[in-house]
C-alpha positions in Angstrom: 17.9 -20.1 -15.3 18.2 -16.3 -14.9 14.9 -14.6 -14.3 14.2 -11.0 -15.3 12.4 -9.5 -12.3 12.3 -5.9 -13.6 8.8 -4.2 -13.8 7.5 -0.8 -14.7 4.8 0.5 -12.6 3.0 3.8 -13.2 5.8 4.7 -15.6 8.5 4.1 -13.0 11.1 1.3 -13.4 11.6 -1.1 -10.5 14.3 -3.8 -10.1 11.6 -6.2 -9.0 7.9 -6.2 -8.1 8.2 -6.3 -4.3 7.4 -3.2 -2.4 7.4 -2.7 1.4 3.8 -1.7 2.3 2.9 1.6 3.9 2.5 1.5 7.7 4.6 -1.6 8.2 8.1 -0.4 7.3 8.3 2.9 9.1 10.4 5.4 7.1 12.8 2.7 6.0 15.7 3.5 8.4 14.0 1.3 11.0 15.0 -1.7 8.9 18.5 -0.6 8.2 20.8 -3.5 9.2 17.9 -6.0 9.3 17.5 -6.4 5.5 19.1 -5.2 2.3 17.0 -2.3 1.4 18.4 -2.2 -2.1 17.0 -5.7 -2.7 13.5 -4.2 -2.6 11.7 -3.0 -5.7 10.3 -0.2 -3.7 9.6 1.1 -0.2 6.4 2.8 0.7 6.6 5.1 3.8 4.0 5.3 6.5 1.2 7.8 5.7 2.3 11.5 5.7 -0.2 14.3 6.5 0.4 18.1 6.2 1.1 18.5 9.9 2.5 16.0 12.4 0.0 13.6 14.1 0.3 11.9 17.5 -1.9 8.9 16.6 -4.4 7.0 18.7 -4.1 5.9 22.4 -2.6 2.5 23.3 -3.2 -0.4 23.0 -3.4 0.1 19.3 -2.2 -3.2 17.9 -3.0 -6.8 18.6 -2.3 -10.2 17.1 -5.1 -12.3 15.7 -5.2 -16.0 14.7 -4.1 -15.2 11.2 -2.8 -11.7 11.2 -3.1 -8.5 13.2 -5.4 -5.6 13.9 -4.0 -2.1 14.2 -5.4 1.3 15.0 -2.3 3.4 15.0 -4.2 6.5 14.0 -1.8 7.5 11.2 0.9 8.9 13.5 3.6 10.6 11.5 6.1 13.5 11.4 4.2 15.7 8.8 5.4 16.9 5.5 8.1 19.3 6.8 9.5 16.7 9.3 9.5 14.0 6.5 11.4 16.3 4.1 13.9 17.3 6.7 14.5 14.1 8.8 13.4 11.1 6.7 13.8 11.7 3.0 17.6 12.2 3.0 18.1 8.6 4.2 15.5 7.3 1.8 17.4 8.8 -1.1 20.4 6.6 -0.3 18.5 3.3 0.0 18.9 2.2 -3.6 15.2 1.5 -4.1 12.2 3.3 -5.4 10.6 5.6 -2.8 6.8 5.5 -2.6 5.3 8.1 -0.2 1.9 7.4 1.2 -0.2 10.5 2.1 -3.6 11.5 3.3 -5.6 14.4 4.7 -8.7 15.0 6.9 -10.2 17.4 4.4 -10.2 17.8 0.6 -7.8 20.7 0.8 -5.4 18.9 3.0 -5.1 16.1 0.5 -4.4 18.5 -2.3 -1.8 20.5 -0.2 -0.1 17.3 0.8 0.1 16.0 -2.8 1.6 19.2 -4.0 4.1 19.5 -1.2 5.3 15.9 -1.3 5.4 15.8 -5.1 7.8 18.8 -5.1 10.4 16.9 -3.2 13.4 15.4 -5.0 13.8 11.7 -4.4 10.0 10.9 -4.3 9.3 8.4 -7.1 5.6 7.6 -6.5 2.8 9.1 -4.4 0.3 6.7 -2.9 -3.0 8.2 -1.8 -4.6 6.7 1.3 -8.4 7.3 0.7 -9.5 5.1 3.6 -9.6 8.2 5.8 -12.8 9.7 7.3 -14.1 12.9 5.5 -14.7 15.0 8.6 -16.8 17.4 6.6 -19.1 14.6 5.4 -20.0 12.9 8.7 -16.8 10.8 8.9 -17.5 8.6 5.9 -14.4 7.4 4.1 -13.3 9.4 1.1 -12.8 6.1 -0.7 -16.3 4.7 -0.5 -18.1 7.4 -2.5 -17.2 7.3 -6.3 -18.1 10.9 -7.2 -16.2 12.3 -4.2 -13.2 10.0 -4.9 -13.1 11.0 -8.5 -13.1 14.7 -7.6 -10.4 14.3 -4.9 -8.1 12.3 -7.2 -8.6 14.9 -10.0 -7.6 17.7 -7.6 -4.5 15.9 -6.4 -3.6 15.0 -10.0 -3.6 18.7 -10.8 -1.4 19.4 -7.8 1.5 17.2 -8.8 3.2 15.7 -11.8 4.5 12.7 -9.8 2.9 9.2 -10.5 -0.2 9.1 -8.4 -1.4 5.7 -7.1 -4.7 5.4 -5.2 -4.8 2.8 -2.4 -8.4 1.5 -2.4 -10.4 0.6 0.7 -11.9 -2.9 0.8 -14.8 -1.7 2.8 -17.1 -1.4 -0.2 -19.6 -3.7 -2.1 -18.3 -2.8 -5.6 -14.5 -2.4 -5.8 -14.7 -1.9 -9.6 -16.9 1.2 -9.3 -14.4 2.7 -6.8 -11.5 1.8 -8.9 -13.1 3.2 -12.0 -13.8 6.5 -10.2 -10.1 6.8 -9.2 -8.9 6.1 -12.7 -11.4 8.7 -14.1 -9.9 11.2 -11.7 -6.5 10.6 -13.2 -4.9 7.8 -11.1 -1.8 6.3 -12.7 -2.2 3.1 -10.7 -4.2 1.4 -7.9 -3.0 -0.3 -4.7 -5.5 -3.1 -3.7 -6.3 -3.5 -0.8 -6.1 -1.5 2.4 -6.9 -3.2 5.8 -10.4 -4.5 6.6 -12.3 -3.0 9.5 -12.3 -5.5 12.4 -12.4 -6.0 16.1 -10.9 -8.2 18.8 -12.3 -8.7 22.3 -10.5 -9.8 25.5 -13.3 -12.0 27.0 -11.7 -12.1 30.5 -11.3 -8.4 30.8 -14.5 -7.8 28.8 -12.9 -5.1 26.9 -11.7 -4.6 23.3 -8.1 -5.4 22.7 -7.7 -2.1 20.8 -8.3 1.2 22.6 -10.4 2.6 19.8 -12.6 -0.5 19.6 -12.1 -1.1 15.9 -9.0 -1.4 13.8 -7.7 -2.6 10.5 -7.2 -6.3 9.9 -4.2 -7.4 7.9 -2.1 -10.5 7.3 -2.9 -14.0 5.9 -6.5 -13.8 6.9 -7.3 -11.2 4.3 -5.3 -12.7 1.4 -8.3 -14.5 -0.3 -10.3 -11.2 -0.2 -7.4 -9.2 -1.6 -6.9 -11.7 -4.4 -10.5 -11.5 -5.3 -10.6 -7.8 -5.4 -7.4 -7.5 -7.5 -8.8 -10.0 -9.9 -12.1 -8.2 -10.2 -10.4 -4.8 -10.9 -7.9 -6.3 -13.3 -10.6 -8.0 -15.3 -12.5 -4.7 -15.5 -9.7 -3.5 -17.8 -9.3 0.1 -16.5 -6.0 0.6 -18.2 -3.7 1.3 -15.1 -1.4 -1.1 -13.3 -2.3 -2.7 -10.0 -0.3 -3.2 -6.8 -1.6 -6.2 -4.9 -1.6 -6.1 -1.1 -2.9 -8.5 1.6 -1.3 -11.4 3.4 1.7 -11.9 1.2 4.3 -14.0 3.0 6.1 -15.9 0.3 7.2 -15.8 -3.3 4.4 -18.1 -4.3 1.9 -15.7 -2.6 3.4 -12.9 -4.7 3.0 -15.0 -7.8 -0.7 -15.5 -7.0 -1.3 -11.8 -7.0 0.6 -11.3 -10.2 -1.5 -14.0 -11.9 -4.6 -12.3 -10.6 -3.5 -9.1 -12.5 -1.2 -7.2 -10.2 2.1 -5.7 -11.6 3.7 -5.2 -8.2 2.9 -6.6 -4.8 3.3 -5.1 -1.3 4.5 -7.0 1.7 3.2 -5.7 5.0 2.3 -7.6 8.1 4.9 -10.3 7.4 7.7 -7.7 8.1 6.6 -7.8 11.7 7.3 -11.5 11.8 10.4 -11.4 9.6 12.2 -8.1 9.0 13.8 -9.6 5.9 10.4 -10.6 4.5 10.4 -8.2 1.5 13.9 -9.2 0.3 13.1 -12.9 1.0 9.9 -12.8 -1.0 11.8 -11.3 -3.9 14.3 -14.1 -3.8 11.5 -16.7 -3.5 9.6 -15.2 -6.4 12.8 -15.5 -8.6 13.1 -19.1 -7.5 9.5 -19.8 -8.3 9.8 -18.3 -11.7 12.9 -20.4 -12.4 11.2 -23.5 -11.3 8.2 -22.8 -13.5 10.3 -21.8 -16.5 9.2 -18.2 -16.5 12.0 -16.0 -17.9 10.3 -12.6 -17.2 8.2 -12.0 -14.1 6.0 -9.8 -16.2 4.9 -12.9 -18.0 2.9 -13.9 -14.9 0.9 -10.7 -14.8 -2.8 -11.4 -15.5 -1.9 -14.9 -16.7 -4.5 -16.7 -14.6 -6.2 -19.4 -16.6 -10.0 -19.8 -16.5 
């Protein structure tokens, strides 16, 4: 049977619900020739800041038993470099362009949202709020509901682009954080970012990551991500959710859709298989056909109690 994979997320039509996750797909061109970029529903760039960043010292990535830990330090080319050197290619990819962005201060977030939102060819802005607020003792912007609400509201005023907030999992109440983002004006939520973790080389008696801690991603975090997507979806906040965490197959994607996500983002699996995003889209279509599901949207939130 023919399966309709089309979805609308934050007011933007996508050919299918599979999006390449930020920080795992570079700026898209890195995967040219390794996969069919037009087969993706969307492609989310690595995080962009107002000015270029060099990132953290190496080693800044290591494999774990069920995923990986990274502490890249948000290395990127900055807004001007992105507009000049990266966006022209992205406009030719035949897929929706999501641009992840962040700042070290409140004002940097707002400036970045305004500048990126003004660029032709940007379909969705995704806010990374898992960054330390250097004016508030290094606490993540995304763990304090009032601060997050105000930050999202300010960015919302700075741009007319669809604004999606990528939530940190490093909180005890994800619904409270999600609600704050929606109250600030978020058009959608991405759930979840990486989980703070550590790996130690016992023979060298040193951390495997130069900064000590990093973000855990991959299959190990999938059950946590599913739980958080389900919790936020059941809260009925009125915005679509993009599920992220350990998605490696079409059936994994279906699980997130059933939990309440409208799109899903494939991240760590792209390190294993550069064609992972397109493959997951194909497998999701096959899963739907096998299950007699004519429209992939029929899976969204359809988990039975």
